[in-house]
C-alpha positions as MATLAB code, in Angstrom:
seq = 'MYEPSLLERWAAFNREKWGCSTTIHRFQQEGSDSYCESLFFLNKKGKLYLPPLNSYHPTLFHPTNTAKSYKISTQWHEAAELLMRKIGSTAGTAGFCLPPEFSDIRPFLWEGYQIGVKYTYYLDFPYAPETISGDIRSRIRRAESEGYTTRRTTHMGDVYPCLLGTEARQGFTHQLLLQDLERAQEMLGAEAFRCYVCYSPHGQPVSTNIVLLLDSDRAQSWVAGSLPEHLSKGVVQQLQHVLLQDISSLAIKGIDLAGANIRSVAKAKAAWGAYLIPYFVIQKRGWKDMLRSGWKWWQFYRNMRQDIVSKKL';
ca = [
     -27.689  217.700  150.307;
     -29.061  220.795  148.573;
     -27.407  221.664  145.277;
     -25.987  225.214  145.665;
     -26.898  226.395  142.166;
     -30.431  225.045  142.435;
     -30.844  226.584  145.865;
     -29.860  229.967  144.445;
     -32.433  229.574  141.678;
     -35.109  228.469  144.156;
     -34.336  231.557  146.244;
     -34.661  233.705  143.112;
     -38.056  232.201  142.280;
     -39.333  232.931  145.789;
     -38.043  236.512  145.623;
     -39.819  237.033  142.342;
     -43.055  235.311  143.331;
     -43.525  236.434  146.941;
     -41.642  239.717  147.026;
     -39.328  238.639  149.848;
     -35.583  239.010  150.150;
     -33.283  235.987  150.441;
     -29.766  235.413  151.700;
     -27.714  232.253  152.085;
     -25.765  232.664  155.320;
     -22.699  230.680  156.344;
     -22.216  230.018  160.063;
     -18.651  229.068  160.927;
     -16.769  229.583  164.170;
     -13.333  231.162  163.842;
     -10.670  228.478  163.430;
     -13.205  225.717  162.691;
     -13.407  223.738  159.453;
     -17.040  222.759  160.081;
     -19.876  225.102  159.183;
     -23.599  225.427  158.568;
     -25.377  227.138  155.670;
     -28.983  228.326  155.716;
     -31.305  230.058  153.291;
     -33.061  232.928  155.065;
     -36.256  234.408  153.667;
     -37.034  237.887  154.996;
     -40.189  239.962  154.615;
     -40.269  243.643  153.666;
     -39.563  244.596  157.286;
     -36.429  242.442  157.309;
     -38.003  239.868  159.600;
     -37.821  236.092  159.301;
     -40.383  234.731  156.863;
     -41.371  231.390  155.338;
     -43.022  231.893  151.942;
     -46.128  229.911  151.022;
     -45.447  226.465  149.567;
     -42.129  226.182  151.429;
     -41.876  223.552  154.157;
     -38.456  224.468  155.551;
     -35.657  226.991  155.549;
     -33.092  224.947  153.572;
     -30.133  224.270  155.850;
     -26.942  222.262  155.438;
     -24.421  221.215  158.064;
     -20.888  220.395  156.933;
     -18.914  218.606  159.675;
     -15.265  217.730  159.311;
     -14.284  214.295  158.038;
     -14.699  212.396  161.297;
     -16.616  209.332  162.442;
     -16.586  210.416  166.094;
     -20.122  211.349  167.065;
     -19.085  213.595  169.953;
     -16.985  215.710  167.573;
     -19.855  216.028  165.109;
     -22.161  217.019  167.972;
     -19.713  219.649  169.219;
     -19.271  221.071  165.724;
     -23.037  221.296  165.213;
     -23.489  223.074  168.554;
     -20.815  225.613  167.575;
     -22.528  226.323  164.260;
     -25.971  226.324  165.870;
     -24.857  229.072  168.255;
     -24.195  231.378  165.306;
     -27.367  230.295  163.515;
     -29.301  231.053  166.688;
     -27.968  234.598  166.812;
     -29.141  235.227  163.268;
     -32.575  233.798  164.013;
     -32.762  236.027  167.058;
     -31.701  239.164  165.171;
     -34.346  238.639  162.463;
     -37.089  237.325  164.745;
     -40.652  238.228  163.873;
     -43.902  236.295  163.941;
     -42.549  233.429  161.819;
     -40.378  230.624  163.104;
     -37.289  229.103  161.515;
     -38.103  225.641  160.151;
     -35.165  223.268  160.277;
     -35.344  220.379  157.774;
     -36.046  216.903  159.243;
     -32.367  215.900  159.082;
     -31.736  218.115  162.131;
     -32.813  216.267  165.259;
     -30.543  217.877  167.877;
     -32.205  221.162  168.836;
     -30.766  221.300  172.365;
     -28.681  224.446  171.736;
     -31.909  226.354  171.086;
     -33.680  224.841  174.094;
     -30.762  225.741  176.377;
     -31.064  229.377  175.323;
     -34.825  229.481  175.955;
     -36.028  229.472  172.374;
     -39.563  228.284  171.737;
     -39.593  224.959  169.885;
     -42.557  223.659  167.902;
     -42.747  220.256  166.285;
     -44.345  219.283  162.991;
     -44.266  216.092  160.971;
     -43.718  214.854  157.466;
     -43.461  211.454  155.793;
     -40.294  210.070  154.262;
     -40.315  207.241  151.763;
     -36.969  205.573  151.101;
     -35.910  204.065  147.793;
     -35.843  201.725  146.041;
     -39.590  202.029  145.760;
     -41.293  198.751  146.678;
     -44.922  198.568  145.429;
     -45.514  195.453  147.538;
     -45.299  197.599  150.691;
     -48.232  199.847  149.807;
     -51.744  199.125  151.021;
     -54.086  196.771  149.196;
     -56.588  199.593  148.655;
     -53.996  201.658  146.797;
     -52.992  198.704  144.619;
     -56.631  198.081  143.657;
     -57.107  201.743  142.760;
     -53.997  201.676  140.564;
     -55.381  198.639  138.760;
     -58.736  200.359  138.255;
     -57.153  203.421  136.677;
     -55.133  201.227  134.351;
     -58.159  199.117  133.391;
     -60.149  202.244  132.518;
     -57.445  203.563  130.221;
     -55.815  206.286  132.299;
     -52.102  206.895  131.716;
     -49.482  208.929  133.581;
     -46.311  210.540  132.286;
     -43.961  213.439  132.912;
     -44.673  216.658  131.095;
     -43.164  220.087  130.592;
     -46.502  221.535  129.436;
     -47.822  223.653  132.313;
     -51.110  224.053  130.480;
     -51.804  220.416  131.416;
     -50.694  220.887  135.021;
     -52.554  224.043  135.956;
     -56.196  222.911  135.435;
     -55.606  219.980  137.814;
     -54.469  222.353  140.561;
     -57.583  224.459  139.992;
     -59.724  221.335  140.334;
     -58.516  220.665  143.877;
     -58.791  224.351  144.782;
     -62.441  224.419  143.716;
     -63.258  221.173  145.535;
     -61.534  222.064  148.806;
     -62.113  225.811  148.820;
     -58.515  227.062  148.998;
     -55.859  228.412  146.657;
     -52.273  227.427  145.944;
     -51.668  231.114  145.124;
     -50.117  230.021  141.839;
     -50.827  231.256  138.343;
     -50.017  229.424  135.129;
     -47.223  231.925  134.570;
     -45.731  231.035  137.973;
     -45.456  227.368  136.999;
     -43.872  228.268  133.684;
     -41.441  230.601  135.424;
     -40.471  228.022  138.052;
     -39.781  225.448  135.338;
     -37.746  227.988  133.387;
     -35.646  228.919  136.418;
     -35.099  225.457  137.898;
     -35.125  223.333  134.755;
     -37.285  220.319  133.982;
     -35.046  217.883  135.855;
     -35.381  219.739  139.151;
     -38.979  220.882  138.562;
     -40.542  217.541  137.688;
     -44.205  217.571  136.676;
     -46.322  214.433  136.391;
     -49.808  214.328  134.893;
     -52.424  211.587  134.667;
     -54.496  211.697  131.484;
     -57.965  210.313  130.820;
     -58.548  207.839  127.969;
     -59.491  210.884  125.857;
     -56.263  212.737  126.653;
     -57.661  215.153  129.213;
     -55.274  216.039  132.062;
     -57.056  214.983  135.266;
     -54.440  214.795  138.038;
     -51.002  216.276  138.669;
     -48.139  216.259  141.135;
     -45.051  218.473  141.013;
     -41.845  217.262  142.638;
     -38.819  219.410  143.452;
     -35.356  217.910  143.200;
     -33.289  220.599  144.919;
     -31.584  218.031  147.131;
     -29.305  215.440  145.544;
     -30.320  212.949  148.264;
     -34.074  213.374  148.565;
     -36.842  214.736  146.346;
     -39.780  216.661  147.787;
     -43.427  216.752  146.778;
     -44.456  220.355  146.155;
     -48.064  220.777  144.972;
     -50.732  218.420  143.658;
     -54.284  218.588  142.362;
     -56.987  216.612  140.570;
     -60.302  217.077  138.807;
     -62.963  215.897  141.310;
     -64.973  213.841  138.831;
     -62.027  211.498  138.227;
     -60.955  210.875  141.816;
     -62.968  207.666  142.208;
     -61.143  206.140  139.219;
     -57.821  205.776  141.034;
     -56.071  208.542  139.110;
     -54.239  209.959  142.143;
     -52.902  206.525  143.074;
     -51.773  205.704  139.527;
     -50.075  209.088  139.266;
     -48.199  208.610  142.539;
     -47.201  205.069  141.585;
     -45.678  206.151  138.263;
     -44.040  209.176  139.914;
     -42.379  207.031  142.572;
     -41.139  204.544  139.995;
     -39.561  207.358  137.993;
     -37.986  209.190  140.951;
     -36.691  205.917  142.390;
     -34.743  205.299  139.184;
     -32.624  208.407  139.845;
     -30.462  206.651  142.456;
     -31.372  209.038  145.276;
     -32.212  208.082  148.871;
     -35.929  208.800  148.760;
     -38.676  211.402  148.752;
     -40.179  213.760  151.304;
     -43.947  213.479  150.875;
     -44.206  216.972  152.395;
     -46.533  217.165  155.324;
     -48.308  214.895  157.772;
     -50.043  217.444  159.961;
     -53.587  217.132  158.572;
     -55.295  213.915  159.662;
     -56.824  212.920  156.308;
     -53.641  213.745  154.377;
     -51.446  211.886  156.858;
     -53.536  208.728  156.577;
     -53.302  208.732  152.784;
     -49.522  209.198  152.777;
     -48.880  206.518  155.387;
     -50.540  203.944  153.140;
     -47.616  204.227  150.708;
     -45.254  202.621  153.211;
     -43.736  205.925  154.279;
     -42.468  206.561  157.795;
     -43.180  209.519  160.047;
     -40.386  211.958  160.856;
     -40.513  215.175  162.917;
     -39.051  218.546  162.106;
     -38.672  221.532  164.378;
     -39.812  225.147  164.233;
     -37.545  227.484  166.207;
     -38.715  230.848  167.442;
     -37.250  233.444  169.759;
     -39.562  234.236  172.633;
     -40.946  237.765  172.497;
     -42.442  239.811  175.285;
     -45.917  238.522  174.415;
     -44.691  234.945  174.879;
     -43.200  235.849  178.252;
     -46.421  237.536  179.338;
     -48.400  234.502  178.231;
     -46.108  232.173  180.177;
     -46.387  234.408  183.235;
     -50.177  234.420  182.994;
     -50.277  230.639  182.770;
     -48.002  230.368  185.800;
     -50.250  232.757  187.740;
     -53.360  230.729  186.799;
     -51.655  227.537  187.963;
     -50.565  229.152  191.236;
     -54.040  230.619  191.874;
     -55.780  227.299  191.200;
     -53.330  225.474  193.445;
     -53.991  227.973  196.297;
     -57.731  227.591  195.833;
     -57.423  223.797  196.059;
     -55.411  224.082  199.281;
     -57.960  226.470  200.834;
     -60.932  224.306  199.826;
     -59.302  221.202  201.340;
     -58.745  223.042  204.661;
     -62.400  224.018  204.743;
];
């Protein structure tokens, strides 16, 4: 469950960094004790937006104290109806990304909303190193044997060069400056903005991973990077191993490894014993979507007629 104060601070960081507006909306039917809360990001035109480096629109559902599944389902559908209206009223080119905990998206399907599916990996705690692949364990041992060490840090000057290393190797940008990292740590605090760095035997920072702890149940990987010349030494694997040991000691349910939609990334994350879980992207159909659907229907109908004619001939 997202911590309200941390969610407010995360919203503030995104406003400051990306120039968007943010509002936490409460969706509650009149006379109901159950409700849903969602953080909406909006662009300068007031349309739904998902800032870079955000996987989801943080959303919480608060049912009443009942163990009856049909009641919980009914309460969610009531709240989802109001959430749907807000999504519809702010609809733009971006979809609304529900966190993985929300698996019942039928209310949106029934109203004709377009539903996309993406995936992430969850790893539950306690962390069990014996469940990871043999290749990862050997890489951890290599890093240790060559004198690499990993620890938490609050020094963003050690974190930032590692992010730049991955950007240069893969030809992309995190769109983060050193000042952004320092500001995020200042706003969220070191316990919620947890930075891990692997150091070479000479003390050089060579790999990093930042974890967000906005949710009291589950941490989330945010950004990571490494210097290319150290990758073969097992630094990424040692870093992740130490990170998971530390996060697991916090008595939370687990960690969201954040993303499983790129083949090479998905394969690497699965090797840690994580399990695949879907999450849904909800979008109101616009006139372009309806035209596209109509065109596809017409193509299908035309091809079917051509097949019938050719068979008669």
